[in-house]
PANULUM-191949 format. One record per residue (C-alpha): residue number from 1; residue in three letters; x negated, y negated, z negated. Coordinates in steps of 0.02 Angstrom, whole numbers, plus 50000, padded with zeros to 5 digits. Layout:
# residues N
NUM, ala, X, Y, Z
...
# end
This chain:
# residues 510
1, met, 50512, 48935, 49266
2, phe, 50613, 49096, 49267
3, ser, 50747, 49117, 49135
4, arg, 50870, 49257, 49107
5, arg, 51047, 49220, 49165
6, asp, 51113, 49350, 49048
7, ala, 51012, 49413, 48901
8, leu, 51112, 49574, 48900
9, lys, 51030, 49626, 49063
10, ala, 50863, 49647, 48974
11, val, 50945, 49749, 48837
12, gly, 51029, 49857, 48969
13, leu, 50865, 49891, 49058
14, val, 50783, 49942, 48895
15, ala, 50925, 50061, 48857
16, ala, 50918, 50133, 49033
17, ser, 50730, 50162, 49022
18, gln, 50744, 50245, 48852
19, ala, 50883, 50358, 48915
20, leu, 50777, 50426, 49058
21, pro, 50734, 50611, 49042
22, ala, 50564, 50643, 48966
23, pro, 50451, 50786, 49016
24, lys, 50454, 50937, 48904
25, ala, 50305, 50968, 48793
26, gly, 50174, 51065, 48888
27, ala, 50259, 51030, 49056
28, val, 50124, 50911, 49117
29, val, 50070, 50935, 49299
30, pro, 49886, 50985, 49292
31, ala, 49754, 50929, 49416
32, his, 49765, 51032, 49575
33, asn, 49710, 51039, 49756
34, trp, 49819, 50928, 49863
35, asp, 49793, 51019, 50027
36, arg, 49947, 51127, 50062
37, tyr, 50024, 51077, 49896
38, asp, 50214, 51082, 49896
39, trp, 50272, 50901, 49880
40, gly, 50452, 50944, 49916
41, ala, 50550, 50850, 50049
42, ala, 50474, 50717, 50160
43, pro, 50558, 50546, 50173
44, pro, 50731, 50567, 50249
45, val, 50754, 50533, 50435
46, ala, 50934, 50491, 50479
47, asp, 50913, 50477, 50668
48, arg, 50775, 50599, 50712
49, leu, 50722, 50599, 50894
50, tyr, 50702, 50765, 50986
51, gln, 50515, 50799, 50978
52, gly, 50497, 50959, 51074
53, pro, 50461, 51087, 51132
54, phe, 50465, 51024, 51311
55, pro, 50457, 51176, 51426
56, glu, 50459, 51134, 51611
57, glu, 50623, 51225, 51643
58, leu, 50713, 51113, 51517
59, val, 50622, 50948, 51540
60, pro, 50530, 50931, 51706
61, ser, 50381, 50826, 51654
62, trp, 50256, 50811, 51793
63, asp, 50303, 50631, 51834
64, val, 50192, 50518, 51726
65, val, 50240, 50340, 51768
66, met, 50144, 50237, 51639
67, ala, 49992, 50257, 51528
68, thr, 49921, 50136, 51400
69, met, 49748, 50112, 51325
70, pro, 49700, 50073, 51144
71, ser, 49684, 49893, 51090
72, ser, 49517, 49826, 51030
73, glu, 49602, 49688, 50928
74, val, 49653, 49678, 50746
75, val, 49837, 49726, 50733
76, pro, 49915, 49642, 50579
77, asn, 50057, 49764, 50548
78, tyr, 50140, 49795, 50382
79, gly, 50065, 49944, 50290
80, met, 49883, 49921, 50341
81, gly, 49736, 49804, 50350
82, leu, 49597, 49718, 50255
83, ile, 49664, 49634, 50098
84, thr, 49580, 49480, 50022
85, tyr, 49570, 49479, 49833
86, val, 49619, 49311, 49761
87, trp, 49615, 49354, 49576
88, asp, 49550, 49499, 49471
89, glu, 49519, 49534, 49286
90, ala, 49389, 49395, 49278
91, gly, 49480, 49267, 49385
92, leu, 49384, 49164, 49513
93, lys, 49197, 49131, 49519
94, lys, 49157, 48962, 49441
95, ser, 49154, 48829, 49575
96, pro, 49156, 48640, 49591
97, lys, 49308, 48659, 49702
98, ser, 49483, 48641, 49632
99, leu, 49587, 48795, 49593
100, glu, 49703, 48747, 49736
101, gln, 49561, 48735, 49863
102, ser, 49477, 48895, 49804
103, ile, 49638, 48994, 49827
104, glu, 49677, 48909, 49992
105, asp, 49506, 48958, 50060
106, leu, 49528, 49139, 50006
107, val, 49702, 49156, 50078
108, ala, 49645, 49075, 50241
109, tyr, 49495, 49191, 50257
110, pro, 49524, 49260, 50433
111, leu, 49471, 49442, 50407
112, gly, 49610, 49471, 50279
113, thr, 49783, 49510, 50346
114, ser, 49859, 49507, 50170
115, val, 49805, 49453, 49996
116, tyr, 49801, 49530, 49822
117, leu, 49824, 49468, 49644
118, arg, 49783, 49561, 49484
119, val, 49840, 49456, 49337
120, asp, 49862, 49484, 49151
121, trp, 50035, 49508, 49078
122, arg, 50013, 49347, 48977
123, his, 49988, 49250, 49140
124, val, 50171, 49270, 49188
125, his, 50274, 49312, 49032
126, lys, 50286, 49171, 48905
127, gly, 50424, 49233, 48790
128, pro, 50576, 49346, 48783
129, gly, 50669, 49314, 48946
130, arg, 50550, 49171, 48990
131, phe, 50439, 49181, 49143
132, asp, 50328, 49035, 49192
133, pro, 50180, 49105, 49291
134, asp, 50011, 49021, 49277
135, pro, 49963, 48909, 49425
136, his, 49859, 49040, 49518
137, trp, 50015, 49148, 49543
138, lys, 50120, 49015, 49629
139, leu, 49971, 48941, 49723
140, thr, 49934, 49112, 49800
141, phe, 50114, 49143, 49854
142, asp, 50129, 48968, 49926
143, ala, 49965, 48980, 50023
144, ala, 50008, 49153, 50087
145, lys, 50173, 49089, 50154
146, arg, 50086, 48947, 50245
147, his, 49963, 49068, 50326
148, gly, 50091, 49202, 50369
149, lys, 50015, 49332, 50252
150, arg, 50096, 49448, 50125
151, val, 50047, 49470, 49943
152, ala, 50014, 49629, 49845
153, phe, 49995, 49620, 49657
154, arg, 49974, 49707, 49490
155, ile, 50020, 49648, 49316
156, gln, 49885, 49713, 49198
157, leu, 49950, 49779, 49034
158, gly, 49770, 49787, 48973
159, asn, 49609, 49695, 49013
160, pro, 49450, 49734, 48916
161, asn, 49355, 49591, 48999
162, ile, 49442, 49448, 48909
163, pro, 49422, 49390, 48728
164, thr, 49607, 49414, 48690
165, leu, 49735, 49546, 48738
166, ala, 49817, 49552, 48910
167, met, 49991, 49563, 48834
168, pro, 50077, 49401, 48780
169, asp, 50060, 49339, 48602
170, phe, 50246, 49359, 48569
171, val, 50225, 49546, 48604
172, ser, 50063, 49574, 48508
173, ala, 50139, 49487, 48357
174, lys, 50267, 49628, 48342
175, val, 50175, 49782, 48405
176, pro, 50045, 49880, 48304
177, leu, 49869, 49888, 48376
178, val, 49751, 50037, 48368
179, lys, 49562, 50011, 48363
180, met, 49479, 50107, 48504
181, gly, 49297, 50057, 48477
182, asp, 49166, 49934, 48538
183, trp, 49136, 49911, 48724
184, ala, 49111, 49773, 48852
185, gly, 49047, 49656, 48718
186, lys, 49194, 49664, 48598
187, thr, 49298, 49775, 48487
188, gln, 49436, 49848, 48594
189, tyr, 49614, 49875, 48536
190, glu, 49762, 49958, 48621
191, pro, 49946, 49932, 48577
192, arg, 50069, 50066, 48529
193, tyr, 50152, 50069, 48700
194, asp, 50291, 50178, 48630
195, his, 50343, 50046, 48502
196, pro, 50522, 49981, 48530
197, glu, 50467, 49798, 48537
198, tyr, 50335, 49839, 48668
199, gln, 50462, 49935, 48772
200, ala, 50588, 49794, 48759
201, ala, 50461, 49667, 48822
202, phe, 50402, 49786, 48959
203, ala, 50581, 49810, 49019
204, asp, 50601, 49620, 49023
205, leu, 50443, 49607, 49128
206, val, 50501, 49740, 49251
207, gln, 50669, 49657, 49273
208, trp, 50584, 49494, 49321
209, leu, 50464, 49581, 49440
210, ala, 50612, 49667, 49521
211, thr, 50662, 49498, 49593
212, tyr, 50517, 49527, 49714
213, asp, 50585, 49696, 49773
214, gly, 50612, 49691, 49960
215, ser, 50539, 49516, 49976
216, pro, 50464, 49487, 50150
217, gln, 50318, 49404, 50060
218, val, 50267, 49561, 49964
219, glu, 50159, 49700, 50038
220, tyr, 50160, 49820, 49890
221, val, 50159, 49822, 49699
222, asp, 50036, 49921, 49593
223, thr, 50117, 50024, 49457
224, met, 50079, 49962, 49282
225, met, 49986, 50109, 49208
226, tyr, 49908, 50142, 49040
227, gly, 49752, 50059, 48975
228, phe, 49610, 49958, 49046
229, trp, 49660, 49855, 49197
230, gly, 49816, 49963, 49209
231, glu, 49715, 50101, 49293
232, gly, 49772, 50246, 49183
233, his, 49627, 50262, 49060
234, thr, 49534, 50190, 48911
235, trp, 49364, 50255, 48964
236, pro, 49237, 50270, 48884
237, phe, 49332, 50305, 48723
238, glu, 49360, 50485, 48670
239, asn, 49397, 50467, 48485
240, pro, 49531, 50412, 48497
241, arg, 49568, 50440, 48681
242, his, 49731, 50342, 48667
243, pro, 49830, 50248, 48532
244, phe, 49977, 50372, 48526
245, pro, 50009, 50497, 48386
246, asp, 49988, 50639, 48513
247, ser, 49969, 50669, 48700
248, val, 50150, 50727, 48722
249, thr, 50211, 50558, 48658
250, ala, 50086, 50472, 48773
251, glu, 50147, 50567, 48926
252, arg, 50330, 50544, 48882
253, thr, 50304, 50357, 48863
254, phe, 50214, 50332, 49027
255, val, 50328, 50440, 49129
256, arg, 50472, 50337, 49062
257, met, 50380, 50176, 49105
258, phe, 50346, 50237, 49281
259, glu, 50529, 50284, 49305
260, thr, 50581, 50111, 49245
261, gln, 50471, 50033, 49379
262, gln, 50531, 50156, 49511
263, ala, 50712, 50115, 49471
264, ala, 50674, 49929, 49490
265, phe, 50579, 49939, 49656
266, lys, 50698, 50020, 49777
267, lys, 50624, 49945, 49937
268, thr, 50445, 49889, 49902
269, pro, 50314, 50028, 49886
270, leu, 50240, 50059, 49715
271, val, 50056, 50105, 49722
272, thr, 49984, 50218, 49586
273, asn, 49801, 50240, 49542
274, thr, 49729, 50414, 49569
275, gln, 49631, 50405, 49405
276, pro, 49605, 50579, 49328
277, asp, 49690, 50599, 49160
278, phe, 49535, 50565, 49055
279, ser, 49639, 50486, 48918
280, his, 49774, 50621, 48914
281, val, 49920, 50505, 48949
282, gly, 50007, 50598, 49092
283, asn, 49924, 50529, 49248
284, ser, 49949, 50689, 49348
285, glu, 50135, 50687, 49312
286, val, 50148, 50503, 49361
287, leu, 50054, 50538, 49523
288, asp, 50168, 50683, 49561
289, arg, 50321, 50573, 49537
290, thr, 50241, 50436, 49643
291, ile, 50224, 50552, 49794
292, arg, 50396, 50631, 49773
293, ser, 50479, 50459, 49769
294, phe, 50391, 50410, 49933
295, asn, 50276, 50283, 49852
296, trp, 50090, 50259, 49885
297, leu, 49916, 50285, 49810
298, arg, 49764, 50180, 49769
299, thr, 49592, 50201, 49695
300, asp, 49475, 50076, 49614
301, thr, 49317, 50136, 49700
302, ile, 49259, 50260, 49832
303, phe, 49106, 50337, 49748
304, ile, 49202, 50420, 49609
305, glu, 49270, 50584, 49542
306, asn, 49295, 50720, 49671
307, glu, 49472, 50739, 49603
308, gln, 49517, 50568, 49670
309, ile, 49438, 50602, 49839
310, glu, 49540, 50763, 49850
311, ala, 49701, 50668, 49818
312, leu, 49665, 50529, 49942
313, ser, 49602, 50636, 50085
314, asn, 49737, 50770, 50070
315, arg, 49888, 50664, 50027
316, pro, 50047, 50688, 50130
317, pro, 50028, 50598, 50297
318, trp, 50171, 50476, 50259
319, thr, 50088, 50416, 50098
320, gly, 49998, 50249, 50107
321, ala, 49829, 50227, 50022
322, thr, 49732, 50071, 49973
323, ile, 49548, 50077, 49927
324, glu, 49476, 49946, 49809
325, val, 49286, 49928, 49805
326, gly, 49185, 49775, 49761
327, thr, 49080, 49718, 49909
328, ser, 48919, 49620, 49925
329, asp, 48927, 49430, 49922
330, gly, 48776, 49420, 50036
331, ser, 48651, 49380, 49897
332, pro, 48490, 49483, 49903
333, glu, 48525, 49570, 49737
334, ser, 48700, 49625, 49791
335, leu, 48650, 49700, 49960
336, lys, 48572, 49858, 49883
337, leu, 48484, 49905, 50044
338, asp, 48449, 50087, 50088
339, asp, 48334, 50102, 50239
340, gly, 48390, 49928, 50285
341, val, 48576, 49969, 50273
342, pro, 48680, 49873, 50143
343, his, 48778, 49972, 50014
344, thr, 48938, 49891, 50078
345, glu, 48914, 49975, 50247
346, asn, 48903, 50144, 50159
347, val, 49065, 50103, 50068
348, ile, 49152, 50060, 50231
349, ser, 49103, 50226, 50310
350, his, 49178, 50321, 50163
351, val, 49338, 50220, 50170
352, lys, 49358, 50289, 50345
353, asp, 49321, 50465, 50281
354, val, 49477, 50466, 50170
355, gly, 49590, 50386, 50300
356, ala, 49636, 50226, 50208
357, his, 49775, 50105, 50254
358, tyr, 49699, 49957, 50160
359, phe, 49527, 49902, 50102
360, ser, 49479, 49763, 49983
361, leu, 49384, 49605, 50031
362, trp, 49324, 49578, 49855
363, asn, 49172, 49509, 49765
364, trp, 49203, 49600, 49602
365, gln, 49222, 49478, 49456
366, his, 49142, 49341, 49563
367, ile, 49283, 49307, 49686
368, ser, 49250, 49171, 49814
369, ala, 49279, 49140, 49999
370, glu, 49097, 49085, 50011
371, gly, 49036, 49255, 49952
372, leu, 49144, 49347, 50078
373, lys, 49084, 49234, 50218
374, arg, 48900, 49244, 50167
375, tyr, 48899, 49432, 50181
376, tyr, 49000, 49437, 50342
377, asp, 48885, 49309, 50426
378, gln, 48738, 49428, 50395
379, tyr, 48824, 49596, 50429
380, pro, 48983, 49573, 50532
381, ala, 48984, 49740, 50624
382, gly, 49047, 49850, 50482
383, phe, 49197, 49745, 50437
384, asp, 49237, 49709, 50620
385, ala, 49241, 49895, 50659
386, leu, 49344, 49938, 50504
387, ala, 49471, 49802, 50542
388, arg, 49500, 49885, 50711
389, arg, 49516, 50062, 50643
390, ile, 49597, 50051, 50473
391, gly, 49773, 50116, 50444
392, tyr, 49887, 50173, 50584
393, arg, 49865, 50103, 50761
394, val, 50006, 50175, 50864
395, arg, 50051, 50153, 51047
396, pro, 50158, 50237, 51180
397, ser, 50013, 50321, 51269
398, trp, 50105, 50425, 51402
399, val, 50273, 50388, 51481
400, trp, 50356, 50525, 51584
401, arg, 50508, 50497, 51694
402, thr, 50614, 50653, 51696
403, ser, 50792, 50714, 51719
404, arg, 50896, 50868, 51684
405, asp, 51049, 50911, 51788
406, gly, 51040, 50735, 51860
407, his, 51038, 50646, 51692
408, pro, 50885, 50532, 51672
409, ser, 50772, 50529, 51521
410, leu, 50603, 50467, 51466
411, val, 50479, 50570, 51368
412, ile, 50353, 50461, 51277
413, gly, 50192, 50527, 51200
414, phe, 50144, 50419, 51051
415, thr, 49961, 50411, 50998
416, asn, 49879, 50351, 50838
417, asp, 49706, 50275, 50862
418, gly, 49689, 50231, 50677
419, ile, 49618, 50331, 50533
420, ala, 49781, 50359, 50437
421, gly, 49955, 50426, 50466
422, val, 50105, 50313, 50477
423, pro, 50145, 50266, 50294
424, gly, 50329, 50304, 50312
425, val, 50438, 50336, 50465
426, leu, 50409, 50260, 50637
427, arg, 50573, 50211, 50719
428, val, 50566, 50181, 50908
429, arg, 50689, 50088, 51018
430, val, 50706, 50088, 51209
431, arg, 50819, 49951, 51274
432, ser, 50857, 49837, 51419
433, leu, 50870, 49648, 51403
434, asp, 51051, 49652, 51461
435, gly, 51099, 49772, 51322
436, lys, 51162, 49909, 51437
437, val, 51023, 50027, 51381
438, asp, 50990, 50044, 51195
439, val, 50921, 50211, 51133
440, ala, 50836, 50224, 50964
441, gly, 50778, 50355, 50841
442, ser, 50637, 50406, 50726
443, leu, 50485, 50516, 50731
444, asp, 50448, 50636, 50589
445, pro, 50374, 50553, 50433
446, gly, 50190, 50511, 50451
447, tyr, 50186, 50540, 50640
448, pro, 50095, 50515, 50754
449, leu, 49945, 50579, 50658
450, pro, 49772, 50507, 50690
451, gly, 49696, 50573, 50850
452, lys, 49853, 50670, 50896
453, val, 50003, 50647, 51010
454, arg, 50186, 50659, 50957
455, gln, 50311, 50666, 51102
456, ala, 50492, 50613, 51092
457, leu, 50640, 50617, 51213
458, phe, 50745, 50463, 51253
459, pro, 50904, 50505, 51354
460, leu, 50956, 50361, 51467
461, pro, 51126, 50314, 51540
462, asp, 51155, 50381, 51714
463, gly, 51085, 50268, 51849
464, thr, 50958, 50184, 51735
465, asp, 50800, 50115, 51814
466, trp, 50662, 50143, 51685
467, lys, 50558, 49998, 51750
468, gly, 50581, 49842, 51644
469, leu, 50644, 49934, 51490
470, arg, 50564, 49878, 51327
471, val, 50493, 49996, 51197
472, ser, 50479, 49929, 51020
473, ala, 50447, 50004, 50848
474, glu, 50482, 49978, 50664
475, leu, 50404, 50056, 50511
476, glu, 50532, 50117, 50385
477, val, 50471, 50130, 50205
478, lys, 50594, 50168, 50064
479, gly, 50739, 50116, 50175
480, ala, 50665, 49946, 50221
481, arg, 50612, 49915, 50401
482, his, 50462, 49814, 50458
483, pro, 50422, 49767, 50639
484, val, 50272, 49855, 50717
485, arg, 50163, 49783, 50853
486, trp, 50095, 49915, 50971
487, ala, 49906, 49937, 50964
488, cys, 49880, 49946, 51152
489, arg, 49772, 49850, 51274
490, gln, 49916, 49817, 51392
491, lys, 50004, 49649, 51377
492, leu, 50143, 49647, 51248
493, asn, 50295, 49538, 51227
494, asp, 50301, 49407, 51090
495, asp, 50396, 49527, 50976
496, gly, 50261, 49661, 50994
497, ser, 50363, 49769, 51114
498, leu, 50298, 49842, 51277
499, thr, 50385, 49820, 51444
500, leu, 50381, 49980, 51546
501, arg, 50302, 49962, 51717
502, pro, 50209, 50079, 51836
503, thr, 50024, 50105, 51799
504, pro, 49924, 50100, 51962
505, gly, 49832, 50262, 51995
506, val, 49930, 50363, 51866
507, ser, 50073, 50408, 51982
508, asp, 50148, 50352, 52146
509, val, 50321, 50295, 52091
510, asn, 50452, 50177, 52158
# end
């Protein structure tokens, strides 16, 4: 049970959210090409390493002393991986197993390096200032902790797949509803999101969720967007498109709600859906603010509007991206074979095409560990290959020993064997076990890029023997640092660092 220590905090957050600047009428950011679009400044780098140029007269660089090879193993770093869905808009597939065992089996599923929850607002918020999440919330966090996995989640403000509304009863009792039409087997209603009582309850929800900001158990948090499943739309409805009196009010409301979430999550990435603005509620503006605040992107499928593919494939290199697509559960009707190839394999190939950091292990609206396993047992190659390519897979590929005017240095060429840029800033440290050598700094945001090399200079104290130094890395996202394990074939230390040593055949060194 979560209760407010001070009721005035909730009131203060409401006031703060309502005081945020709203976009001017007609100032909405329209859809646009993302390639070469001006996103403003990249994430700040306080201790940038020198990254070239490296002309021979300044940095003699013929002396390669070590070279690494790419790893063929799954590397479970923060900011990447296959993510097992534990709960979606329909919950779990009916099973004779207990809820506890069903969740335990999903969290333990070995292909997933993290897990994901998508729950309705009513599942966690029981009254003003009162939070008592339903059992599947706590069971997932507890199981993830036991298995050393992190949790990503979304609170759905809307869910058209349930008989009731996603928002709690104490909110719907005070907020007007607007009839949208009939779809998914029922008459659908949407609340007046701009209503003061709705905004007060939303601010209360955000304040509680903010207790997870920076938690080592949390991978990322989806932004709570407008409409169905919180994806930013009320498709297929066009009349009305939304429950607001006009589109300017809709945009103003949702920009304010995004800014409230952004203010609450200072360390944990917020992840915004790339849904085109079908419902005229300001999605393009929210996406723009997501990128400019160094948060991440997601999409709810891969065979979708070209506008979403443009955004994902041409996003800034430091922007993380998670792809959610329902996959086959191994049953004959779900395979959807094309020349003997399952539809899921086609999905996987397109996830690579857009350079994703995450991909869903998800039997859409029929979630079960048995379904995931049944498909994998028949077609393991696609998921095995994706698990070893997804996200960023960085390593110190070349190590040069050099000196200038008698002062020793190392130049290290970092390579990315993954399909995505680094979703933040890679910070590298070269140190000795005795502490006499400790040089650290950061690469430019997003680097090294996939299939490319980014070199950096590490000046060493005079008299330093490079052999035996350790090279380690951290990923910095929104000011929070996460340890990175190098994705190289060479043996690593327990902390994921690499001990420098001569590579036979690369160079004759002493």
